[in-house]
N, C-alpha and C positions, 0 to 999 in steps of 0.2 A: 757524078751521073753515068749509069751504064752508058756503053756509046749507041747501043740498039735499042734504046728509051728516049720517048720524048719527055717524059715527067720521070723525077725517083720515086713521086709517092703522089698515088689516085686515095681521097679519102671519101668515102661515101655514107650518108645518113643523114640524122638529123642538125639544123642549125637554127638558129633563135636570138631575138633580144634577151639580153638578160637585166635584170633590173635590182640591183644587189642594193642592198640597205647600205645608208650611210652614217646611222646610226650605229656604230659599232658597239656589241654588249645589250643592246637594247631590246627588250622584249617584242616579237612581232608586231603587236598589237598598238605598240609606242612605236614605231617608225613612223619620224616625221617625213624622211624624203629619202630617194633609192638617185643612184647612177646609173647611166645607160650604158652596158657592154655589146658586146657580141657575142655568143655562146652556141654550146652542142657538141657534145664530146666529137665526132670526126670533122667539125669544122675548129672545135681547138688544135687537135693535133697537124690539120694541115695548115694552119698558121704557127703553130710552134716547130714545127719541120721547116718551115720557110725561113723562119728568124735564123733558124740552126744554120742554115745554107743549102737545104735542099732545094730543090723546084718542084711544087708542090700543085695540084689542082684538085679540084671539090665538084663533088658530084653530091650536090644536095637540090632543094629545091624552093622556091619562096613563093607568095601569094603576089597578086598583080595590086600592093598595096606600098604605102610608106616603109614598114618597117621589114618589106624586101629590099627595098632603094635604101635603108639605112645598113642592113647586114651586106650587100655586095659594094656598097659603096667603102665600108672597111676593108673587106677583103681586097680590092685593087689598091687598097692605100700600100696593102700589107705584100702585095705581088705574088697575092695566091691567083692562079688563073681559074676565072669566073666562067668561059665560055661554055661550060656544059652544066649549069644550072638553068634550069627553064624555071618559066613562072606558071603559075597552075590557077587558070581564072576561078573566081568560085571559092579557091582555098586561102587559108590564112597563114603568114608566115608564123612561127610558133612565140612564145614567149614563157620567159622563165622569170619568176620573183622571189628574192632570197633576202631571209634575215642572217645577221651576221652574231652569233652569239658565244664566243670564244670562250673555250679550249675545243667543246665538243658538241654544240649545239649549233647546228645550221640549216632552221628549217625552211623548206623549197616546195613551191607550189608553180607544179609545171600548168600552161593552156595550150593543149595540143588539141583539143576538139578539131576536127577539120585542117588537121595541120597539113601544110602543102609540103612538106618534106615526106609523109606518109604516103603522098602520092605521085611518089617516082615510079616509072613505068618499065618493062622490059625494052621499049624504043628508047628511052632514057640512057638505056646504058648501052645500047645498041649505038648510040649517037657518042658515046663517050669513048676515049682512046684506053680502054681497059687494057688490051693486049699490049700498047705502045707504053704502058708504064712498069718501072723496076717494081713497084711491089703496091700493093691493094690494099687498103684498112677499112674493115666494117664494124658496124657495131649491132648490139643484142637489141638495142629499142627499133633497130631499124626492121626489126623481123617481128614487128609485134601485130605488123597489120598487112593486109594486102591493098592494094599492088607493090607495095615498097618490099614486101617478103619474097615475094617471087622474082623481082628487080634484083634485089641483094644477091639470091640465089644463083641467079645467070650471071653477075658481075665475077662473082667467086668462080665459077664454072670456067667462064671466058679467060678470066687472069690464071689458073691452074692451067690450063690448055694450052698457053703461051709459055709457061714454065715460069710465070711470076711469082713472087712473094705474096703472100694470103696473111696478113694478121685480123684477127679478131678481138675485138676488146668487147667481152663480155657484157658489160654496161645494163646491169640488171636494175630496172625500175618497175617496183612492180604494180605500181598506179596505171601502167599503161598496159597491162595484162588482163583478161578476163577473169584466169586463174593462174598463180604463180607456178602452176606445175606445168601448165603450160610452155612456158617461157624455155624450161629445161627439154620438154620433148622436141622443141623446134631448134634450139641449139646446139642437140644432141646430132640432128640430122643436116645440122650444116657443118658440121665438126671435118668429117672426112675431105673437105675443101679447103680444111685450115691448117696450115705452117705452123703460127704461132698464136697463143691465145691467151690474153693478159686476163687478169680478173683480181678482186679481193679476195678473201676468205668467203666471203658470204654468197658471192657471186659465183664462184665455182661449186661451191654447196649448192645453189639455186640450180646450176646446169646440170646436176644430178638428182635433185630431189623428187622425191616419189610421195611424201606424205604433209600435204596441207598443214597439219599442226607443228611441222618444223619450222613454220614462219611466223617471226614475230613482227607485227606491222603494229608501231604505237602512231601518235598523232605527229610526232617530231620525225620519225622517220620512214612516213607512208611511202615514199619514192626510193629509199634505199633501206629496208627492213634487215632485222636478224636475222639470219638463216642458220639453223643448226645442222649439225653433221661431222662426219669426221672427216676434215679437209684433203689429207694425205692420201684417204681411201678413193675419194673424189678425184683426186687428179690420176691416181694410179687407173683408176677406171677410164678417165678421159684420154690417157694414154696408151692404153693396153688393146685401143681394138684394132682390128686389123690393119685400116686405113684412119689416120688423125694426125694430129700435130705433132712437131717434132718437137715441141714446149712447149709448157705451161708455164707461164708465168705470174706467179704470187704478189701482187700489190702489197705490202703491209707496213703503210706509213712511216714513222720514224724509224720502225726496225728495217727498212730498205725493203728489198725483193727478194724472191727467192725461185731461183729459175729450173723449173723440173723437166729432164731429158726423156725423150721414149727409152733410152737404153736404161734408163734407172738413175742415172746421177742425178746429185743435187747440188746445185751449188747456189752460195749464198752472196748478195753485194750489200753491204752497210751503207745505213742511210749519211743522212749529213744532219749536224743539229742547227735548228732555226725554231724561232720564236713563231708559235700559229697566229695567222690573222684569219684565214679563209682557207679550208681545206677543198673547195670545190672547184674541179680544174685540175688538183697535182697528179689524178692519175692519168690525165690525157697529155700535161707535160712531159709524165714521166713515157708514157708511149713514143712521144715526139721525139724524146732523147735517147732512147731504146732503138728504134727506126732507123734514126739517123747514124746511132753507131754499126748498126749492122750492114748497112748501105755502104758502110766506109771499108767492111771488112773485119771489122773487130769481133772480138771474142765477145762471147755471152756474159761474163762477169764486168767486162770495159764498159759494153754498150748498156747496161743493165746499172752500173753506176754514173754514167750522164744522165741516164733517166731521171736517178733518184736526185742528181744536182738540180736537174730542171724542176722536178717536182719543188725541192726544196724551196726554191726561191719564188715558185707559183703561193707557196702556203703565207710567205711573209706579205703578198699583195694582196688588191682588195678583188679583183676579178678573175676571169680567166683567159679568154683569147688575146685581150687587149693587153695582159701582164705575160705573156709568154716569155722565157730569157732567151739571150741570144747564145751563141757559142764562146762569145769571150766571157759573159757573165756567169755562163755554167762551170765554164773550167779555171775562173779565179775561185769560185766556191769550194769546187775540189780540190784546187789547187792547196787553199787556205789548210784541208784536212787531209793533208797527205797524198792528195791525186786520185785519180780513176784507178790504178792499180794496172793489172796486164791485162 
């Protein structure tokens, strides 16, 4: 941890109770039981980074309800700092219900009407130690509604003013936006405050989306649709703005990660071969590993390789936050396949 930082990482955004089907391979309508875990992209990243060895804090919000108790109790057991997680009376802690049909069908339903974490405020940000954390990580879903949208912008402004590193997980969930193009408008407004952006091909395309007909939203993929576009051109556009990210990191599943740098260089970090059980949470595990590496002063590729190892471990497991890798597990997987590289 940096000598002048209280925490290595503060993550900000959604949290939830995740109900994951126990009936692996069953159609959603045939599910008989669910296991209860904790989720939400920034929450998963905080837990993943904490397990790797960083000191992490979380800025989310929960309702004054038993689901909020469930989320907070888990985070405290994991050692994630929850002192900056407000209760929002009248709001609800959010929930996710997931079917698991490997290798490529994972129907997902969000319950985020009146979600407590969408009601994070400017004052909640001012009460958190944003400037005392070495890095801040925020997510695209946190930009979907006010007051959390303005709160996210303020957190990024405060982190940048203090010389901290700002990470953005593009985290595009189409059903959280009134128009998919609105997602891109808001994300592009935030990019000047971001140092590193993570995203899938679809998420990078969504960040630069102009035509709604380029989005294909199916019944199975309503929260993570197919978004058509020239991803290389869209990455270049994100990096060519006068002020913006130093790097855009493409998460490519079993193909690993590709790091695009502002100077035009492209770096590839290969993935690791594993048998997929559930892909949800893999990108968050990747982000935790990547941020860990960068916090240790590692280079781009070595950091991404650790992220790939963390993601590969999570896809072999049932859930997200509850199944994040330890550093020992991630290094063991990497070592079994030639290590992390330079």
